[in-house]
MOPAC internal coordinates of N, CA, C and O (Angstrom, degrees):
PM7 1SCF
backbone

  N    0.0000 0     0.00 0     0.00 0    0    0    0
  C    1.4616 1     0.00 0     0.00 0    1    0    0
  C    1.5370 1   109.09 1     0.00 0    2    1    0
  O    1.2310 1   119.99 1   -54.82 1    3    2    1
  N    1.3258 1   117.63 1   125.18 1    3    2    1
  C    1.4634 1   119.88 1  -177.94 1    5    3    2
  C    1.5315 1   111.89 1   -67.81 1    6    5    3
  O    1.2310 1   121.67 1   -28.36 1    7    6    5
  N    1.3276 1   114.41 1   151.64 1    7    6    5
  C    1.4609 1   120.58 1   177.25 1    9    7    6
  C    1.5212 1   109.26 1   -72.64 1   10    9    7
  O    1.2310 1   119.94 1   -46.98 1   11   10    9
  N    1.3496 1   117.71 1   133.02 1   11   10    9
  C    1.4690 1   119.59 1   178.81 1   13   11   10
  C    1.5295 1   111.43 1   -62.06 1   14   13   11
  O    1.2310 1   121.21 1   -38.06 1   15   14   13
  N    1.3091 1   115.29 1   141.94 1   15   14   13
  C    1.4639 1   121.37 1   176.89 1   17   15   14
  C    1.5283 1   109.10 1   -84.60 1   18   17   15
  O    1.2310 1   119.71 1   -44.56 1   19   18   17
  N    1.3312 1   118.15 1   135.44 1   19   18   17
  C    1.4704 1   119.49 1   177.42 1   21   19   18
  C    1.5260 1   110.88 1   -67.30 1   22   21   19
  O    1.2310 1   121.33 1   -34.53 1   23   22   21
  N    1.3061 1   115.07 1   145.47 1   23   22   21
  C    1.4598 1   121.78 1   176.83 1   25   23   22
  C    1.5249 1   107.65 1  -133.78 1   26   25   23
  O    1.2310 1   119.70 1   -71.06 1   27   26   25
  N    1.3329 1   118.17 1   108.94 1   27   26   25
  C    1.4710 1   120.15 1  -176.72 1   29   27   26
  C    1.5277 1   113.01 1   -59.37 1   30   29   27
  O    1.2310 1   120.14 1   156.60 1   31   30   29
  N    1.3181 1   117.33 1   -23.40 1   31   30   29
  C    1.4701 1   119.85 1   178.18 1   33   31   30
  C    1.5224 1   111.18 1   -64.33 1   34   33   31
  O    1.2310 1   120.37 1   147.76 1   35   34   33
  N    1.3241 1   116.90 1   -32.24 1   35   34   33
  C    1.4654 1   120.12 1   179.19 1   37   35   34
  C    1.5240 1   110.06 1   -63.78 1   38   37   35
  O    1.2310 1   120.45 1   131.21 1   39   38   37
  N    1.3269 1   116.74 1   -48.79 1   39   38   37
  C    1.4653 1   120.34 1   179.31 1   41   39   38
  C    1.5233 1   110.94 1   -60.42 1   42   41   39
  O    1.2310 1   120.35 1   135.61 1   43   42   41
  N    1.3173 1   116.94 1   -44.39 1   43   42   41
  C    1.4654 1   120.78 1   179.08 1   45   43   42
  C    1.5246 1   110.90 1   -61.14 1   46   45   43
  O    1.2310 1   120.24 1   139.27 1   47   46   45
  N    1.3266 1   117.14 1   -40.73 1   47   46   45
  C    1.4554 1   121.70 1   179.94 1   49   47   46
  C    1.5279 1   110.85 1   -64.19 1   50   49   47
  O    1.2310 1   120.12 1   133.21 1   51   50   49
  N    1.3193 1   117.39 1   -46.79 1   51   50   49
  C    1.4681 1   121.12 1  -179.72 1   53   51   50
  C    1.5205 1   110.35 1   -62.74 1   54   53   51
  O    1.2310 1   120.13 1   136.20 1   55   54   53
  N    1.3249 1   117.36 1   -43.80 1   55   54   53
  C    1.4672 1   120.80 1   179.31 1   57   55   54
  C    1.5232 1   110.45 1   -62.95 1   58   57   55
  O    1.2310 1   119.91 1   136.37 1   59   58   57
  N    1.3203 1   117.78 1   -43.63 1   59   58   57
  C    1.4581 1   121.62 1   178.59 1   61   59   58
  C    1.5265 1   111.09 1   -60.90 1   62   61   59
  O    1.2310 1   120.75 1   135.40 1   63   62   61
  N    1.3197 1   116.17 1   -44.60 1   63   62   61
  C    1.4645 1   119.44 1   179.75 1   65   63   62
  C    1.5266 1   111.45 1   -65.77 1   66   65   63
  O    1.2310 1   120.37 1   140.11 1   67   66   65
  N    1.3195 1   116.90 1   -39.89 1   67   66   65
  C    1.4647 1   120.53 1   177.81 1   69   67   66
  C    1.5280 1   110.52 1   -63.84 1   70   69   67
  O    1.2310 1   120.36 1   140.86 1   71   70   69
  N    1.3298 1   116.92 1   -39.14 1   71   70   69
  C    1.4703 1   120.15 1   176.68 1   73   71   70
  C    1.5247 1   110.58 1   -65.20 1   74   73   71
  O    1.2310 1   120.28 1   139.55 1   75   74   73
  N    1.3241 1   117.07 1   -40.45 1   75   74   73
  C    1.4663 1   119.99 1   176.85 1   77   75   74
  C    1.5178 1   110.71 1   -60.72 1   78   77   75
  O    1.2310 1   120.49 1   134.89 1   79   78   77
  N    1.3258 1   116.68 1   -45.11 1   79   78   77
  C    1.4643 1   119.98 1   178.99 1   81   79   78
  C    1.5250 1   109.75 1   -62.48 1   82   81   79
  O    1.2310 1   119.76 1   138.81 1   83   82   81
  N    1.3169 1   118.06 1   -41.19 1   83   82   81
  C    1.4679 1   121.68 1   177.01 1   85   83   82
  C    1.5133 1   111.70 1   -60.52 1   86   85   83
  O    1.2310 1   120.76 1   140.01 1   87   86   85
  N    1.3083 1   116.15 1   -39.99 1   87   86   85
  C    1.4668 1   120.89 1   176.00 1   89   87   86
  C    1.5245 1   110.27 1   -62.26 1   90   89   87
  O    1.2310 1   120.51 1   132.60 1   91   90   89
  N    1.3294 1   116.63 1   -47.40 1   91   90   89
  C    1.4682 1   121.06 1  -178.56 1   93   91   90
  C    1.5256 1   112.84 1   -68.72 1   94   93   91
  O    1.2310 1   120.52 1   158.14 1   95   94   93
  N    1.3329 1   116.62 1   -21.86 1   95   94   93
  C    1.4636 1   120.58 1   178.63 1   97   95   94
  C    1.5224 1   112.52 1   -93.64 1   98   97   95
  O    1.2310 1   120.48 1  -174.20 1   99   98   97
  N    1.3400 1   116.69 1     5.80 1   99   98   97
  C    1.4529 1   120.34 1   177.86 1  101   99   98
  C    1.5152 1   113.95 1    77.23 1  102  101   99
  O    1.2310 1   120.11 1  -164.63 1  103  102  101
  N    1.3183 1   117.39 1    15.37 1  103  102  101
  C    1.4624 1   121.37 1   179.41 1  105  103  102
  C    1.5268 1   111.84 1   -85.14 1  106  105  103
  O    1.2310 1   121.00 1   155.42 1  107  106  105
  N    1.3126 1   115.68 1   -24.58 1  107  106  105
  C    1.4638 1   122.51 1  -178.97 1  109  107  106
  C    1.5235 1   107.07 1  -123.88 1  110  109  107
  O    1.2310 1   119.87 1   -48.91 1  111  110  109
  N    1.3324 1   117.86 1   131.09 1  111  110  109
  C    1.4701 1   118.71 1   178.55 1  113  111  110
  C    1.5251 1   111.82 1   -63.02 1  114  113  111
  O    1.2310 1   121.16 1   -34.43 1  115  114  113
  N    1.3257 1   115.39 1   145.57 1  115  114  113
  C    1.4606 1   121.58 1   174.93 1  117  115  114
  C    1.5297 1   107.56 1   -60.54 1  118  117  115
  O    1.2310 1   119.51 1   -52.78 1  119  118  117
  N    1.3273 1   118.54 1   127.22 1  119  118  117
  C    1.4631 1   120.69 1  -176.80 1  121  119  118
  C    1.5305 1   113.51 1   -64.68 1  122  121  119
  O    1.2310 1   119.99 1   157.52 1  123  122  121
  N    1.3212 1   117.62 1   -22.48 1  123  122  121
  C    1.4627 1   121.12 1  -179.20 1  125  123  122
  C    1.5342 1   110.73 1   -85.77 1  126  125  123
  O    1.2310 1   121.00 1   129.03 1  127  126  125
  N    1.3384 1   115.69 1   -50.97 1  127  126  125
  C    1.4671 1   119.42 1  -174.89 1  129  127  126
  C    1.5243 1   113.12 1   -90.97 1  130  129  127
  O    1.2310 1   120.33 1   158.28 1  131  130  129
  N    1.3351 1   116.97 1   -21.72 1  131  130  129
  C    1.4601 1   120.37 1  -175.86 1  133  131  130
  C    1.5187 1   112.66 1    78.87 1  134  133  131
  O    1.2310 1   120.33 1   178.48 1  135  134  133
  N    1.3300 1   116.97 1    -1.52 1  135  134  133
  C    1.4694 1   122.14 1  -178.27 1  137  135  134
  C    1.5263 1   110.03 1   -95.71 1  138  137  135
  O    1.2310 1   121.22 1   -28.87 1  139  138  137
  N    1.3259 1   115.27 1   151.13 1  139  138  137
  C    1.4606 1   120.10 1   172.86 1  141  139  138
  C    1.5223 1   107.75 1   -85.89 1  142  141  139
  O    1.2310 1   120.90 1   -52.80 1  143  142  141
  N    1.3170 1   115.89 1   127.20 1  143  142  141
  C    1.4562 1   122.18 1  -176.96 1  145  143  142
  C    1.5229 1   109.30 1  -128.15 1  146  145  143
  O    1.2310 1   120.63 1   -31.50 1  147  146  145
  N    1.3253 1   116.41 1   148.50 1  147  146  145
  C    1.4562 1   121.18 1   178.60 1  149  147  146
  C    1.5245 1   109.29 1  -114.79 1  150  149  147
  O    1.2310 1   121.20 1   -50.87 1  151  150  149
  N    1.3168 1   115.31 1   129.13 1  151  150  149
  C    1.4568 1   122.74 1   174.85 1  153  151  150
  C    1.5244 1   106.17 1  -134.16 1  154  153  151
  O    1.2310 1   120.89 1   -90.16 1  155  154  153
  N    1.3462 1   115.90 1    89.84 1  155  154  153
  C    1.4610 1   120.55 1  -174.56 1  157  155  154
  C    1.5215 1   112.73 1   -62.21 1  158  157  155
  O    1.2310 1   120.53 1   143.03 1  159  158  157
  N    1.3102 1   116.60 1   -36.97 1  159  158  157
  C    1.4698 1   119.90 1  -179.07 1  161  159  158
  C    1.5312 1   110.67 1   -62.79 1  162  161  159
  O    1.2310 1   120.37 1   135.11 1  163  162  161
  N    1.3213 1   116.90 1   -44.89 1  163  162  161
  C    1.4664 1   120.97 1   179.30 1  165  163  162
  C    1.5325 1   110.61 1   -67.60 1  166  165  163
  O    1.2310 1   120.36 1   138.97 1  167  166  165
  N    1.3359 1   116.92 1   -41.03 1  167  166  165
  C    1.4619 1   120.76 1   179.07 1  169  167  166
  C    1.5275 1   110.11 1   -62.02 1  170  169  167
  O    1.2310 1   120.34 1   136.17 1  171  170  169
  N    1.3318 1   116.95 1   -43.83 1  171  170  169
  C    1.4609 1   121.30 1   179.68 1  173  171  170
  C    1.5276 1   110.62 1   -62.74 1  174  173  171
  O    1.2310 1   120.47 1   140.73 1  175  174  173
  N    1.3095 1   116.71 1   -39.27 1  175  174  173
  C    1.4641 1   121.01 1   178.72 1  177  175  174
  C    1.5322 1   111.07 1   -61.56 1  178  177  175
  O    1.2310 1   120.41 1   136.61 1  179  178  177
  N    1.3218 1   116.82 1   -43.39 1  179  178  177
  C    1.4677 1   120.54 1   179.56 1  181  179  178
  C    1.5225 1   110.12 1   -66.39 1  182  181  179
  O    1.2310 1   120.12 1   134.69 1  183  182  181
  N    1.3275 1   117.38 1   -45.31 1  183  182  181
  C    1.4657 1   120.95 1   179.84 1  185  183  182
  C    1.5243 1   110.18 1   -62.86 1  186  185  183
  O    1.2310 1   120.24 1   136.84 1  187  186  185
  N    1.3220 1   117.15 1   -43.16 1  187  186  185
  C    1.4682 1   120.61 1   176.94 1  189  187  186
  C    1.5281 1   111.17 1   -59.00 1  190  189  187
  O    1.2310 1   120.51 1   139.59 1  191  190  189
  N    1.3224 1   116.63 1   -40.41 1  191  190  189
  C    1.4707 1   120.82 1   179.28 1  193  191  190
  C    1.5241 1   111.02 1   -65.02 1  194  193  191
  O    1.2310 1   120.40 1   138.48 1  195  194  193
  N    1.3277 1   116.84 1   -41.52 1  195  194  193
  C    1.4652 1   119.90 1   178.01 1  197  195  194
  C    1.5279 1   110.69 1   -66.43 1  198  197  195
  O    1.2310 1   119.88 1   143.17 1  199  198  197
  N    1.3334 1   117.83 1   -36.83 1  199  198  197
  C    1.4601 1   120.80 1   177.00 1  201  199  198
  C    1.5283 1   110.89 1   -66.30 1  202  201  199
  O    1.2310 1   120.29 1   140.08 1  203  202  201
  N    1.3170 1   117.06 1   -39.92 1  203  202  201
  C    1.4630 1   120.99 1   176.68 1  205  203  202
  C    1.5273 1   109.63 1   -63.01 1  206  205  203
  O    1.2310 1   120.63 1   137.49 1  207  206  205
  N    1.3282 1   116.40 1   -42.51 1  207  206  205
  C    1.4557 1   120.90 1   178.63 1  209  207  206
  C    1.5260 1   110.42 1   -61.62 1  210  209  207
  O    1.2310 1   120.59 1   138.35 1  211  210  209
  N    1.3291 1   116.47 1   -41.65 1  211  210  209
  C    1.4593 1   120.95 1   177.95 1  213  211  210
  C    1.5306 1   110.32 1   -59.52 1  214  213  211
  O    1.2310 1   120.58 1   134.11 1  215  214  213
  N    1.3142 1   116.50 1   -45.89 1  215  214  213
  C    1.4692 1   120.71 1  -178.67 1  217  215  214
  C    1.5269 1   112.23 1   -66.97 1  218  217  215
  O    1.2310 1   120.34 1   138.26 1  219  218  217
  N    1.3184 1   116.96 1   -41.74 1  219  218  217
  C    1.4559 1   121.36 1  -174.99 1  221  219  218
  C    1.5316 1   113.57 1   -77.61 1  222  221  219
  O    1.2310 1   120.22 1   162.70 1  223  222  221
  N    1.3199 1   117.18 1   -17.30 1  223  222  221
  C    1.4663 1   119.38 1  -177.40 1  225  223  222
  C    1.5262 1   112.50 1  -107.18 1  226  225  223
  O    1.2310 1   119.74 1  -170.59 1  227  226  225
  N    1.3272 1   118.10 1     9.41 1  227  226  225
  C    1.4676 1   120.54 1  -179.42 1  229  227  226
  C    1.5149 1   110.84 1   -53.35 1  230  229  227
  O    1.2310 1   121.06 1   -51.01 1  231  230  229
  N    1.3379 1   115.58 1   128.99 1  231  230  229
  C    1.4541 1   121.08 1   179.59 1  233  231  230
  C    1.5106 1   114.36 1    79.51 1  234  233  231
  O    1.2310 1   120.23 1  -179.26 1  235  234  233
  N    1.3309 1   117.16 1     0.74 1  235  234  233
  C    1.4593 1   121.24 1  -176.22 1  237  235  234
  C    1.5248 1   112.59 1  -116.10 1  238  237  235
  O    1.2310 1   120.19 1  -174.20 1  239  238  237
  N    1.3288 1   117.24 1     5.80 1  239  238  237
  C    1.4662 1   121.21 1  -176.78 1  241  239  238
  C    1.5184 1   110.45 1  -110.15 1  242  241  239
  O    1.2310 1   120.91 1   -27.47 1  243  242  241
  N    1.3176 1   115.86 1   152.53 1  243  242  241
  C    1.4555 1   119.26 1   170.16 1  245  243  242
  C    1.5323 1   107.32 1   -71.92 1  246  245  243
  O    1.2310 1   120.31 1   -13.45 1  247  246  245
  N    1.2971 1   117.01 1   166.55 1  247  246  245
  C    1.4706 1   120.77 1   179.19 1  249  247  246
  C    1.5263 1   110.62 1   -60.14 1  250  249  247
  O    1.2310 1   120.21 1   140.59 1  251  250  249
  N    1.3170 1   117.20 1   -39.41 1  251  250  249
  C    1.4673 1   121.30 1   179.79 1  253  251  250
  C    1.5212 1   110.85 1   -66.07 1  254  253  251
  O    1.2310 1   120.12 1   135.50 1  255  254  253
  N    1.3242 1   117.38 1   -44.50 1  255  254  253
  C    1.4627 1   120.93 1   179.05 1  257  255  254
  C    1.5261 1   110.59 1   -62.44 1  258  257  255
  O    1.2310 1   120.86 1   136.77 1  259  258  257
  N    1.3278 1   115.96 1   -43.23 1  259  258  257
  C    1.4635 1   120.61 1   179.74 1  261  259  258
  C    1.5343 1   110.41 1   -61.74 1  262  261  259
  O    1.2310 1   120.54 1   134.10 1  263  262  261
  N    1.3260 1   116.57 1   -45.90 1  263  262  261
  C    1.4671 1   120.66 1  -179.00 1  265  263  262
  C    1.5260 1   110.87 1   -63.76 1  266  265  263
  O    1.2310 1   119.88 1   139.36 1  267  266  265
  N    1.3101 1   117.83 1   -40.64 1  267  266  265
  C    1.4635 1   121.12 1   179.16 1  269  267  266
  C    1.5213 1   110.95 1   -62.41 1  270  269  267
  O    1.2310 1   120.30 1   133.28 1  271  270  269
  N    1.3125 1   117.03 1   -46.72 1  271  270  269
  C    1.4564 1   121.28 1  -179.92 1  273  271  270
  C    1.5299 1   110.50 1   -64.34 1  274  273  271
  O    1.2310 1   120.23 1   136.03 1  275  274  273
  N    1.3246 1   117.16 1   -43.97 1  275  274  273
  C    1.4641 1   121.83 1   179.60 1  277  275  274
  C    1.5313 1   110.25 1   -62.51 1  278  277  275
  O    1.2310 1   120.23 1   135.70 1  279  278  277
  N    1.3346 1   117.16 1   -44.30 1  279  278  277
  C    1.4583 1   121.68 1  -179.83 1  281  279  278
  C    1.5301 1   110.58 1   -63.02 1  282  281  279
  O    1.2310 1   120.32 1   137.17 1  283  282  281
  N    1.3184 1   116.99 1   -42.83 1  283  282  281
  C    1.4658 1   120.49 1   179.35 1  285  283  282
  C    1.5229 1   110.13 1   -59.24 1  286  285  283
  O    1.2310 1   120.44 1   132.00 1  287  286  285
  N    1.3267 1   116.76 1   -48.00 1  287  286  285
  C    1.4647 1   120.17 1  -179.28 1  289  287  286
  C    1.5288 1   111.57 1   -66.83 1  290  289  287
  O    1.2310 1   120.30 1   139.45 1  291  290  289
  N    1.3226 1   117.03 1   -40.55 1  291  290  289
  C    1.4686 1   120.17 1   179.48 1  293  291  290
  C    1.5249 1   112.01 1   -65.31 1  294  293  291
  O    1.2310 1   120.02 1   151.21 1  295  294  293
  N    1.3152 1   117.57 1   -28.79 1  295  294  293
  C    1.4718 1   121.07 1   177.13 1  297  295  294
  C    1.5276 1   111.68 1   -81.62 1  298  297  295
  O    1.2310 1   120.30 1   142.69 1  299  298  297
  N    1.3337 1   117.03 1   -37.31 1  299  298  297
  C    1.4648 1   120.69 1  -174.36 1  301  299  298
  C    1.5257 1   113.69 1   -78.41 1  302  301  299
  O    1.2310 1   120.10 1   142.99 1  303  302  301
  N    1.3048 1   117.42 1   -37.01 1  303  302  301
  C    1.4780 1   119.72 1  -176.30 1  305  303  302
  C    1.5290 1   112.67 1   -57.49 1  306  305  303
  O    1.2310 1   118.93 1   129.72 1  307  306  305
  N    1.3502 1   119.64 1   -50.28 1  307  306  305
  C    1.4734 1   118.26 1   179.62 1  309  307  306
  C    1.5281 1   112.86 1   -66.59 1  310  309  307
  O    1.2310 1   120.02 1   148.38 1  311  310  309
  N    1.3257 1   117.57 1   -31.62 1  311  310  309
  C    1.4657 1   120.12 1   176.74 1  313  311  310
  C    1.5201 1   110.35 1   -64.91 1  314  313  311
  O    1.2310 1   120.88 1   139.63 1  315  314  313
  N    1.3318 1   115.92 1   -40.37 1  315  314  313
  C    1.4665 1   120.12 1   177.79 1  317  315  314
  C    1.5296 1   110.07 1   -64.31 1  318  317  315
  O    1.2310 1   120.37 1   133.76 1  319  318  317
  N    1.3187 1   116.91 1   -46.24 1  319  318  317
  C    1.4646 1   120.82 1  -179.70 1  321  319  318
  C    1.5230 1   111.14 1   -60.93 1  322  321  319
  O    1.2310 1   120.41 1   139.04 1  323  322  321
  N    1.3228 1   116.82 1   -40.96 1  323  322  321
  C    1.4622 1   120.31 1   178.79 1  325  323  322
  C    1.5242 1   110.93 1   -65.96 1  326  325  323
  O    1.2310 1   120.08 1   138.63 1  327  326  325
  N    1.3243 1   117.45 1   -41.37 1  327  326  325
  C    1.4705 1   120.93 1   179.74 1  329  327  326
  C    1.5254 1   109.94 1   -67.71 1  330  329  327
  O    1.2310 1   120.45 1   146.32 1  331  330  329
  N    1.3108 1   116.74 1   -33.68 1  331  330  329
  C    1.4556 1   121.50 1   179.81 1  333  331  330
  C    1.5413 1   110.97 1   -66.37 1  334  333  331
  O    1.2310 1   120.99 1   147.05 1  335  334  333
  N    1.3343 1   115.72 1   -32.95 1  335  334  333
  C    1.4675 1   121.39 1  -178.30 1  337  335  334
  C    1.5293 1   113.34 1   -78.84 1  338  337  335
  O    1.2310 1   120.40 1   166.33 1  339  338  337
  N    1.3222 1   116.84 1   -13.67 1  339  338  337
  C    1.4836 1   119.97 1  -177.51 1  341  339  338
  C    1.5070 1   111.86 1   -78.17 1  342  341  339
  O    1.2310 1   120.10 1   180.00 1  343  342  341

């Protein structure tokens, strides 16, 4: 099985999605209002998309890409659960 080729767009995409989830979870202030806002539905949608990406790309990522995606999900899931409990 050939080694996956790195694609910087993948890392940028995962980081962008993680930032969006952080915004929706109130971790990052809204760039327009400057206020922290929570939108659980939007945050869940982003997390679900990252989980789907994780499942669909198994065995197709470089070690760095895999670690980035795993780290993003491992950081976002508890934040979502905490926001859900508030």
